[in-house]
C-alpha positions in Angstrom: 25.2 4.5 -28.5 21.7 5.4 -29.6 18.9 6.2 -27.1 16.4 3.5 -26.4 13.0 3.4 -28.1 9.9 2.4 -26.3 9.4 -0.9 -28.0 12.9 -1.7 -29.2 13.5 -4.4 -31.9 10.4 -6.3 -30.6 8.2 -3.4 -31.6 8.3 -4.4 -35.3 6.4 -7.6 -34.4 4.5 -6.8 -31.2 3.3 -3.3 -31.9 1.2 -4.1 -35.0 -0.3 -7.0 -33.1 -1.2 -4.8 -30.1 -2.7 -2.1 -32.4 -4.7 -4.7 -34.2 -6.0 -6.1 -30.9 -7.0 -2.6 -29.8 -8.8 -1.9 -33.1 -10.6 -5.3 -33.1 -11.7 -4.8 -29.5 -13.0 -1.3 -30.2 -14.9 -2.4 -33.3 -16.4 -5.4 -31.5 -17.4 -3.2 -28.5 -19.2 -0.8 -30.8 -20.9 -3.6 -32.6 -21.9 -5.3 -29.3 -23.4 -2.1 -28.0 -25.3 -1.5 -31.2 -26.7 -5.0 -31.3 -27.7 -4.8 -27.7 -29.5 -1.5 -28.3 -31.2 -3.1 -31.3 -32.6 -5.8 -29.1 -30.4 -8.7 -30.3 -30.3 -11.8 -28.1 -27.6 -14.3 -27.3 -27.5 -17.7 -29.0 -29.7 -20.7 -28.2 -28.8 -22.8 -25.2 -30.0 -26.4 -24.6 -29.6 -28.5 -21.5 -28.4 -32.1 -21.7 -27.9 -34.1 -18.6 -28.2 -31.0 -16.5 -25.4 -29.2 -18.4 -25.9 -26.1 -20.6 -24.9 -26.7 -24.2 -24.6 -23.9 -26.8 -26.7 -24.9 -29.8 -26.2 -21.8 -32.0 -24.4 -18.4 -31.7 -25.9 -15.0 -32.6 -24.0 -12.0 -33.8 -24.0 -10.7 -30.2 -22.1 -13.8 -29.2 -19.5 -13.4 -32.0 -18.9 -9.8 -31.0 -18.4 -10.9 -27.4 -15.9 -13.5 -28.6 -14.0 -11.0 -30.7 -13.7 -8.7 -27.6 -12.5 -11.6 -25.5 -9.8 -12.8 -28.0 -8.7 -9.3 -28.8 -8.1 -8.7 -25.1 -6.2 -12.0 -24.7 -4.0 -11.0 -27.7 -3.2 -7.7 -26.1 -2.4 -9.3 -22.8 -0.2 -11.9 -24.5 1.8 -9.1 -26.2 2.2 -7.4 -22.8 3.4 -10.7 -21.3 5.8 -11.0 -24.3 7.4 -7.7 -23.4 7.8 -8.8 -19.7 9.3 -12.1 -20.7 11.6 -10.5 -23.3 12.7 -7.9 -20.7 13.6 -10.8 -18.3 15.2 -13.0 -20.9 17.0 -10.6 -23.2 20.0 -8.8 -21.9 20.2 -6.1 -24.6 17.8 -3.2 -23.8 17.9 -2.3 -27.5 16.0 -5.5 -28.3 13.3 -5.2 -25.6 13.0 -1.4 -25.6 12.1 0.8 -22.7 8.9 -1.1 -22.0 10.5 -4.5 -22.0 13.5 -3.4 -20.0 11.4 -1.7 -17.3 9.3 -4.8 -17.1 12.4 -7.0 -16.8 13.8 -4.9 -14.0 10.7 -5.9 -12.0 11.6 -9.6 -12.5 11.9 -10.3 -8.7 8.5 -8.7 -8.2 6.8 -10.9 -10.9 8.4 -14.0 -9.4 7.3 -13.0 -5.8 3.8 -12.3 -7.1 3.6 -15.6 -8.9 4.7 -17.5 -5.8 2.3 -15.6 -3.5 -0.6 -16.2 -5.7 0.2 -19.9 -6.2 0.6 -20.6 -2.5 -2.5 -18.5 -1.6 -4.8 -20.2 -4.1 -3.5 -23.6 -3.2 -4.2 -23.1 0.6 -7.0 -20.6 0.4 -9.4 -22.8 2.3 -7.1 -22.8 5.3 -6.4 -19.1 5.3 -9.7 -17.7 6.6 -10.8 -14.3 5.3 -7.5 -13.9 3.4 -8.1 -17.1 1.5 -11.7 -16.1 0.7 -10.3 -13.0 -0.9 -9.2 -15.2 -3.9 -12.8 -16.0 -4.6 -13.4 -12.3 -5.5 -12.1 -11.1 -8.9 -12.0 -7.5 -7.7 -10.2 -8.5 -4.5 -7.6 -10.5 -6.4 -6.9 -7.6 -8.8 -6.6 -5.1 -5.9 -4.4 -7.5 -3.9 -2.1 -8.0 -7.0 -1.7 -4.2 -7.5 -0.9 -3.6 -3.8 1.5 -6.5 -3.5 3.2 -5.4 -6.7 4.2 -2.1 -5.0 4.9 -3.9 -1.7 7.4 -6.2 -3.4 8.8 -3.3 -5.5 9.4 -1.3 -2.3 11.2 -4.3 -0.7 13.3 -5.3 -3.7 13.9 -1.8 -4.9 14.5 0.0 -1.6 16.7 -1.8 0.9 17.7 -4.6 -1.4 18.3 -2.4 -4.5 17.6 -5.2 -7.0 15.4 -3.1 -9.3 16.8 0.4 -9.4 19.4 1.3 -12.0 20.9 4.3 -10.4 21.2 6.0 -7.0 18.1 8.0 -6.4 20.2 11.1 -5.5 22.9 10.6 -8.1 23.2 13.4 -10.7 24.7 12.7 -14.1 25.9 15.8 -16.0 24.2 16.4 -19.2 21.0 14.4 -18.5 18.9 17.2 -17.0 15.3 16.7 -18.2 16.6 13.9 -20.5 13.8 12.1 -22.3 13.1 8.4 -21.6 15.8 6.0 -22.9 18.5 8.6 -22.7 22.1 7.3 -22.8 24.3 7.9 -19.7 27.7 9.2 -20.9 30.8 7.3 -19.8 28.6 4.7 -18.1 31.1 1.9 -18.6 34.0 3.8 -17.2 32.1 4.9 -14.1 30.3 1.6 -13.6 26.8 3.0 -14.1 23.8 1.6 -15.9 24.0 2.8 -19.5 20.5 4.3 -19.7 18.0 6.5 -17.9 15.0 4.3 -18.7 12.3 6.8 -17.8 14.5 9.9 -18.4 16.0 12.4 -16.0 14.4 15.1 -13.8 15.3 18.7 -13.5 18.3 17.8 -11.3 19.6 15.1 -13.8 18.5 12.2 -11.5 17.0 9.0 -12.8 13.2 9.1 -12.7 12.8 5.3 -12.8 15.0 4.8 -9.7 13.3 7.6 -7.8 9.9 6.1 -8.6 10.9 2.7 -7.3 12.6 4.1 -4.2 9.6 6.3 -3.6 7.5 3.1 -3.1 9.8 2.3 -0.2 9.3 5.7 1.3 5.5 5.2 1.2 5.6 1.6 2.4 7.7 2.2 5.5 5.3 4.9 6.7 1.7 4.4 5.6 1.0 0.8 6.6 2.9 0.9 9.9 1.6 4.4 11.0 -2.0 3.2 10.1 -1.4 0.0 12.2 -0.2 2.0 15.2 -3.2 4.3 14.8 -5.5 1.2 14.9 -3.8 0.0 18.1 -4.5 3.4 19.7 -8.1 3.4 18.5 -8.8 -0.2 19.5 -7.2 0.2 22.9 -9.5 3.2 23.7 -12.5 2.3 21.6 -13.2 -1.1 23.1 -13.6 0.0 26.8 -15.4 3.2 25.8 -18.0 1.2 23.8 -18.3 -1.6 26.4 -18.5 0.4 29.6 -20.1 3.6 28.4 -20.7 6.2 31.1 -18.2 8.9 31.9 -15.3 7.0 30.3 -17.1 7.0 27.0 -18.2 10.6 27.4 -14.6 11.9 28.1 -12.9 9.8 25.3 -15.7 10.6 22.8 -15.3 14.3 23.6 -11.6 14.2 23.0 -12.0 12.3 19.7 -14.6 14.8 18.5 -12.4 17.7 19.6 -9.6 16.4 17.3 -12.0 15.6 14.5 -13.5 19.1 14.7 -10.3 20.3 12.8 -10.2 19.7 9.1 -8.0 16.6 8.7 -5.7 18.0 6.0 -5.3 21.3 8.0 -4.4 19.4 11.2 -2.0 17.3 9.2 -0.3 20.3 7.8 -0.2 22.0 11.2 1.6 19.1 12.8 4.4 18.9 10.2 5.2 22.6 9.8 8.7 23.6 10.8 7.4 25.9 13.5 5.5 23.2 15.3 8.4 20.7 14.9 10.8 23.2 16.5 8.6 23.3 19.6 9.2 19.5 20.1 5.4 18.8 20.3 5.6 15.9 17.7 8.4 14.2 19.7 6.4 14.5 22.9 3.3 13.1 21.1 5.5 10.2 19.9 6.5 9.4 23.5 2.8 9.1 24.4 1.3 7.5 21.3 4.0 4.8 21.1 3.0 3.6 24.5 -0.3 2.3 23.1 1.1 -0.6 21.0 2.9 -1.8 24.1 -0.2 -1.5 26.2 -2.3 -3.2 23.5 0.0 -6.2 23.0 0.5 -6.6 26.8 -3.2 -6.6 27.6 -3.8 -9.0 24.6 -1.4 -11.6 25.9 -2.3 -11.1 29.5 -6.0 -11.6 28.9 -5.3 -14.7 26.8 -3.1 -16.5 29.3 -4.5 -15.0 32.5 -5.4 -18.5 33.8 -2.0 -19.9 32.9 0.5 -17.9 35.0 3.3 -20.3 34.2 3.0 -19.3 30.6 1.8 -15.7 31.0 4.6 -14.4 33.2 7.7 -15.4 31.1 5.9 -14.4 27.9 5.0 -11.0 29.3 8.5 -10.5 30.6 10.0 -11.1 27.2 7.4 -8.9 25.4 7.9 -6.0 27.8 11.7 -6.2 27.5 11.6 -6.3 23.7 8.9 -3.7 23.2 10.4 -1.5 25.9 13.7 -1.6 24.1 12.1 -0.8 20.8 10.1 2.0 22.4 13.3 3.5 23.8 14.9 3.4 20.4 11.9 4.9 18.7 11.4 7.8 21.1 15.0 8.7 22.0 16.5 11.1 19.5 20.0 12.5 19.8 20.0 16.3 19.8 16.2 16.5 20.2 14.1 17.5 23.2 13.9 13.8 24.2 17.6 13.0 24.6 17.7 11.3 28.0 20.2 8.5 27.6 23.8 9.2 28.9 26.7 8.3 26.6 27.4 5.2 28.7 24.0 3.8 27.7 24.0 5.0 24.1 24.2 1.3 23.0 20.6 0.9 24.1 19.5 3.1 21.2 19.2 0.6 18.4 18.4 3.0 15.7 17.5 6.7 15.0 14.5 7.6 12.9 15.1 10.7 10.7 13.2 13.6 12.2 11.0 14.1 9.1 9.8 10.5 9.0 9.1 10.5 12.8 7.0 13.7 12.5 5.0 12.4 9.6 4.6 9.0 11.3 3.2 10.7 14.5 1.0 13.0 12.5 -0.6 10.0 10.7 -1.2 8.2 14.0 -2.7 11.3 15.7 -5.0 12.2 12.8 -6.3 8.6 12.2 -6.7 7.4 15.8 -9.9 9.4 16.6 -11.7 8.0 13.5 -10.6 4.4 14.3 -11.8 5.0 17.9 -15.3 6.0 16.8 -15.5 3.0 14.5 -14.4 0.5 17.2 -16.6 2.2 19.8 -19.7 1.8 17.5 -18.9 -1.8 16.7 -18.4 -2.6 20.4 -21.7 -1.0 21.4 -23.5 -3.3 18.8 -21.6 -6.5 19.5 -21.7 -6.4 23.3 -25.4 -7.2 23.2 -24.8 -10.5 21.3 -25.5 -13.9 23.0 -21.9 -15.1 22.8 -20.8 -12.1 24.8 -23.4 -12.9 27.5 -22.2 -16.5 27.4 -18.6 -15.4 28.0 -19.7 -13.3 30.9 -21.6 -16.3 32.3 -18.4 -18.4 32.1 -16.7 -15.8 34.3 -14.3 -14.4 31.6 -12.6 -11.2 32.4 -13.6 -7.9 30.7 -10.5 -7.6 28.6 -10.7 -11.2 27.5 -14.3 -10.5 26.3 -13.1 -7.3 24.5 -10.1 -8.7 22.8 -11.1 -12.3 22.2 -14.9 -12.2 21.7 -15.8 -8.7 20.5 -12.7 -7.7 18.5 -12.6 -10.9 16.3 -16.2 -10.4 15.4 -15.5 -6.8 14.3 -12.6 -7.8 12.1 -14.4 -7.5 8.8 -15.2 -3.8 8.9 -11.9 -3.0 10.6 -9.9 -4.8 7.9 -11.8 -3.0 5.2 -11.2 0.3 6.9 -7.6 -0.5 7.4 -7.0 -0.9 3.7 -8.9 2.3 2.9 -7.1 4.2 5.5 -3.7 3.2 4.1 -4.9 4.6 0.8 -5.9 7.9 2.5 -2.6 8.0 4.3 -0.7 7.5 1.0 -2.6 10.4 -0.5 -1.8 12.5 2.5 1.9 11.7 2.3 1.8 12.5 -1.4 0.1 15.8 -0.7 2.6 16.7 2.0 5.5 15.9 -0.3 3.9 18.0 -3.1 3.9 21.0 -0.7 7.4 20.3 0.5 6.3 19.4 4.1 7.2 16.4 6.3 9.9 14.4 4.5 13.3 16.0 3.5 13.2 17.9 0.1 15.6 15.4 -1.5 13.4 12.5 -0.6 12.3 10.3 -3.6 8.8 10.0 -2.2 6.1 10.3 -4.9 4.7 13.6 -3.7 8.0 15.4 -3.7 8.9 13.9 -7.1 5.5 15.0 -8.6 6.0 18.5 -7.2 9.5 18.8 -8.8 8.2 17.5 -12.1 5.1 19.7 -12.3 7.2 22.9 -12.5 8.1 22.0 -16.1 5.0 19.9 -16.8 4.1 21.9 -19.9 7.4 21.0 -21.5 8.5 17.7 -20.0 5.9 15.1 -18.9 8.2 12.3 -18.0 9.5 13.5 -14.6 6.0 13.8 -13.0 4.0 11.1 -14.8 5.6 7.9 -13.5 5.3 8.8 -9.7 1.8 10.1 -10.4 0.7 6.9 -12.0 2.4 4.9 -9.3 0.5 6.8 -6.6 -2.8 6.4 -8.6 -2.3 2.6 -9.0 -1.5 2.0 -5.4 -4.5 3.8 -4.1 -6.7 2.1 -6.7 -5.4 -1.2 -5.7 -6.1 -0.5 -2.0 -9.7 0.5 -2.9 -10.2 -2.6 -4.9 -8.7 -4.8 -2.2 -11.1 -3.1 0.4 -14.1 -3.8 -1.9 -13.1 -7.5 -2.2 -12.6 -7.8 1.5 -15.9 -6.1 2.1 -17.7 -8.6 -0.1 -16.1 -11.6 1.5 -16.5 -10.3 5.0 -20.3 -9.9 4.4 -20.4 -13.6 3.4 -18.3 -14.7 6.3 
């Protein structure tokens, strides 16, 4: 069996078309810039019945049309590779590009359904719906959701990966992309390493996909928990001021006095982990989500005790149980459940993930606190806050149901950007071998392993690096789109 080529049998047709499209686009772009520099103007436009009608086209218009249709042809060829990868079962026909695109078929379908439903009901979806009025926001949302769906379908569901991320196949060490797996049929393995093998003969494509799951199960949730800590402390600090604000602001500034990356490294080093400090920090920080949700519900239904009491009882039992499972770790310094009550521990978080999770919360919480505090100090002077006070509303009702909703725009934007920062921090930690286990397929660890032979083999480090780049880029574009729409809101 021959190794796969990048374009397969389709390359004979699609590659010349794509190269022609690129050449036409480049020539048209140069011509367009030259004409613009020479002072050329667009064609003549007339107005009939209030509508613009193009009377004649200039060379500048024709160069713009050439760029447009060349780009459409290139995108059509890319779409053809995706469709071929989904429709053709033989990888030799669709090549590496088509086969990789076809492996992401569940992601493409999920994206199409998400976009169709979101656009159809965007006028009913508030700020999220308005995001689809922004081209930048739609592009960023698409990139982010691509990796979210890839993490879900490729991680726990295993619908995308071709091999186990830890499985080593003899003879495929640093194998180039498209390499053939020996005895694949007898051993029940996928017959190719689509993006090649790494220095331990593991499948680069599968590790890249499962690396998305490692990022997605830490970065968004750790950032969300950090926001709950920052909001819970920032709202009363900004609203009351005085000694409470002074003490909390001093503690936040004390933490922020350390360089972020240095503090992050310090929290995940083996020496600090051995002291048990991250576990104790988890026991404290994980209380804030319970406190936030409890106060949120209590303030909303405070005047309806028949509803409030049973709802709070259920929330406290469920969240308390989850807190117990999150904090309790067998064999750690927080191992307080006797064997008879071991069934209460629903799950165990691997030590490395827990430490990184807590470090992300601790590092991000002070910054979120300062943002929420500043927004609260500004919003508390608004008329609708005074009206709520006149109605006799409680302080926490005003904080959570009057001030917080009106601060949602900047907070949502910061949330997206902060996930991007966290993703970069996770990648940096993995690159230096800290935090997650060494065999973890997270992108930072994979890049670190691939860079050792970067001058000889590009393929082990390039896919996770591009994946990390695209996710952070998508989060930044999504934040820009949300910022635009929140300003109009």
